[in-house]
C-alpha positions as CSV (number, residue, x, y, z in Angstrom):
1,M,-91.2,61.6,-81.4
2,A,-87.9,59.8,-81.6
3,S,-85.3,60.8,-84.0
4,T,-84.8,58.4,-86.9
5,S,-81.2,59.0,-87.1
6,K,-78.7,56.9,-85.1
7,R,-76.9,58.5,-82.2
8,R,-73.1,58.7,-82.7
9,Q,-70.7,57.1,-80.3
10,T,-68.7,59.5,-78.1
11,M,-65.0,59.7,-78.3
12,A,-64.9,58.9,-74.6
13,K,-66.9,55.7,-75.0
14,M,-64.6,54.7,-77.7
15,N,-61.6,55.3,-75.7
16,R,-62.9,53.3,-72.7
17,E,-63.7,50.3,-75.1
18,R,-60.3,50.5,-76.6
19,A,-58.6,50.7,-73.2
20,L,-60.7,47.5,-71.9
21,K,-59.9,45.6,-75.2
22,E,-56.2,46.2,-74.7
23,K,-56.2,45.4,-71.0
24,R,-58.0,42.2,-72.0
25,E,-55.3,41.5,-74.7
26,M,-52.4,42.1,-72.3
27,K,-54.0,39.7,-69.7
28,Q,-54.4,36.9,-72.2
29,E,-50.9,37.5,-73.4
30,R,-49.4,37.2,-69.7
31,K,-51.7,34.0,-69.2
32,D,-50.3,32.6,-72.5
33,A,-46.7,33.4,-71.6
34,K,-47.2,31.9,-68.1
35,K,-48.5,28.7,-69.8
36,Q,-45.5,28.5,-72.1
37,A,-43.2,28.9,-69.2
38,R,-44.9,26.1,-67.3
39,L,-44.8,23.8,-70.3
40,A,-41.1,24.7,-70.9
41,E,-40.4,23.9,-67.3
42,E,-42.0,20.4,-67.6
43,I,-40.0,19.5,-70.7
44,V,-36.7,20.5,-69.1
45,A,-37.6,18.3,-66.0
46,E,-38.3,15.6,-68.2
47,G,-35.2,16.0,-70.2
48,E,-33.3,15.9,-66.9
49,L,-34.8,12.5,-66.0
50,Q,-34.1,11.0,-69.3
51,A,-30.5,12.3,-69.8
52,P,-28.6,9.8,-67.5
53,R,-30.4,6.8,-69.4
54,A,-29.1,8.1,-72.6
55,E,-25.6,8.2,-71.3
56,E,-25.9,4.8,-70.0
57,E,-26.9,3.4,-73.4
58,I,-24.0,5.1,-74.9
59,D,-21.5,3.4,-72.2
60,G,-23.2,0.1,-73.1
61,T,-24.0,-0.5,-69.5
62,E,-27.5,-1.6,-68.4
63,P,-29.3,0.4,-65.9
64,P,-30.1,-1.2,-62.5
65,E,-33.7,-1.9,-62.1
């Protein structure tokens, strides 16, 4: 006959699960950091393209078309 009590989870299994969870969290953090860096690069690149236009407006000269 089967026992009616639940089997307890071993410490080894709990440690494996904790390590796996930590590994997944670290991977997600790396992915998020990479994504933020890519977005920051795009913003900087767009800002560099727009910066000369702002200077031309200050000078009062029209940008050539």
